[in-house]
N, C-alpha and C positions, 0 to 999 in steps of 0.2 A: 290878545295876546301878540308880543311884541314878534318879526320874524326871527329873531334872534336867538327865541327863546324856542322856538318852532324847531329851527336847525339842531339847537341842541337835544330836545327830545328825538329828534328822529334818529343821531346818533348814537344816544341811549337806547333807544329802542332796538336799534339794528344789531346794537352788542347780545340786549338780552336776548333776543329772537334766536340769536347763531348758538349762545350758549345752550340754549334747549335743542338742539337739533336740527334746527332750519332754517331754510338759506332764501331769501324774497328774491323774487323773479327777474330776470337781466333789465326791466323797462323800469323796475325800484332805484336805477341807480344812475337813469338818465339826467343831464342835470336841463335847464330849463330850455336852455336853446337846442339839446339834441332829441327835448320832444316835442319841439316845433319842427324840427328839422324832418324827425317821423310822422308829422302830423297824417300823412294820406296813408299811411300801412298802419297808424294804431288807432284807427275811428273807432274799434269795437272798444278796448278800453277807454278812452274818452270817451266816449257815451254810456256805456256801461257804469262809469264812475268808477275803475279799477283803480287803485293806488294808492297814496298815503292820505289821513285823516286825522287831523288831531283837532280836540275842541274843548272848550273850558264853558260850552252851552250857552253863552256869550255873559257870562256872569263874572269873569275877568280873575279868575283864583282855580288857577289848574291844578293845584294840586288836594285841591277839597272837594271841586267837581270838575271834572273835565274825564277824559277820555283819549287812549292813542289806539286809531283801527287803521291798515291796511289790505285794501279789496283786493285780492290772489284774483278773483273771478267772477264772474255774473251774467246772469242770461238775460233774455231776452224778454221781456213782459209778452208781446206778442204769441211767444213759443208759450208762454203760461197760460193765455187766455184761449189757446186753440186748445193745449191739453196734449202736449208734445212738442221736443227738442231741447234745447236748451233753457231748464227749468229751473237750474239751482246755484247759489252762490257760497264764496265760500272767503271768511277774514280771518283775521290774525287781529288782535286786540290784547292791549295792557290794562291792566286798571292796577294802578298804583294802591299799596298798605293806606286803609281809609278813604282812597280817592272816589266819592259817589258817581256812578250814570244812574242818573235821576230817573222816578218813577214815570214808566211809559209804558205803552204797548202799539201794536200792528195791524193794522187791518188786515192785510194782503199776505204780511209773513209769517211762516212758520222756522222755527230755526232750534235748534242743538248748539247748546252753551255749552262749551266741555274744557276744563280745566288742563292745559295742554302742561304746566309746570310753575313749581314757585310753591307760594303761599297757600290758603286756604280761600276761596271763591265765596262771598256768602251774598246771597240769590232772597230780594223780600219777594213775597209773593201776595197778589191781592185776584178775587175775582172782578169779572163787570156786571153791571146793571144790566135791565133788559135792552136798553140800548147801546149798550159796550162803553159806558161811562164808567169810570173808577168807581168802583163800590167797596168802601172801607168794612163793610160788614158781609162780607161773602166771599168765600174761597173757592175751590174749585180743585183741577184735577191736571198733574203733567206728569211726565215721565222721566224715571231716572235710571238712566241707561237700560232704558228699554221696559221699566217695570214700572207700572204703574203706581202713583201715591198719592193720595188726597192731600190737599193742604188749607189750612185754617187761616183767616185774614191774618195778612201781616207775618205770616210765617216764615224764619228763615231759614233757607238752604244753607248748607256748609259743604262744600263740592273740594275734596282733596282733588292732589293731579290725578288725573286719569278717568277723574268721576264726569258726569255729566246731565244736564235735563231738558229735554224736550219743551219748547213754551210755542203754543198757539197762538193766534189768532184772540185776542180779549185778555189773554191772559197778562195781567199789569206786572212788571217787575223792575227793581231797582238793583244793582249791585254795588261790589267795591273789593276790594283785597284785606284779608285779614291777616295779621301777622308777618304782612313782608307783600311783595310783586306780584301779581297772578298772570302770565301768561295764558290767552283764552283761544282755543279755536271756536269760531261760529260758523255751522253750516246750516244754508237756510233756504229756502223760495227765491226767487228772485227778490231782488234787495233794491228799494228804492228811499234813499234815505232823504229826498228830495219832501218828500208826500206821504209816506208810508211810518214816519215817527209820530205817535200820537202825546204829546209827553201831559202829564196831569200838572205842573206849573207851565204857567206862560212865559217857556226861555223858548230859544233859539236852537238849533241843531246844528250850525255851525260858526266857528270862532270869528269875530273881526279881528284883522290883522294891521298889525302898525308896522311898516315896512323901513325899517330902521336898520335893513341890512338886505343883501341879494340873498333870493333864496335856493338854498345849495341844492332840493329838491320840489315839485310843483306840488301842493296840496289837490284833492279833485278839485276844490271849489276854487283854485286860483284858473282851471281851465278854460272856463269862458273871456277872465280878464287879460289869458294869453292869446284869447284868437283860434281857442281850438276844437273850442263848439260854435 
């Protein structure tokens, strides 16, 4: 993805987030230089991967397959492993109309996917085989707004604004906006985007960036290149 495209996506996403009554935290608006200057007081944000995250999954066609994310807060894996402390994470996502977030599952993370506003969010579901792999002939069980619901393999949930689904590790899922763009909330256990996203297809989690202009704000995937990690 070109950096100029990423900058434009950030601006449009911020506008949509504000339209639905949310405001990103102050660190969202730091320039790259401000982030570097705040490095020593922002170590938790940096190490936890909080911030802007825009991906085309390496496919080069963001409109067809991609996702906007902003990680608002993220806990510590060590706390999760010992069973107490900061064991949670929260994100805002934007899924554009007919923009696929491809089929994947998680090994550790359980998550609530919440339609915070906009159009309908379609979530396609499959179960796992005995080894945790994608199982095209298996369904399973999820919770929709806290109510248990059995799903058939390939079933598509349609979440309207205010509705949610709880997904557990091993619940294979893909999603996209239907009839328009969707603002999504994600509340989950500790999030590790580098190792805990298992995709059905051999694709990457992060975009490759072409630096055709300077970044307005850093992506999470920029932190190492800017000497923050």
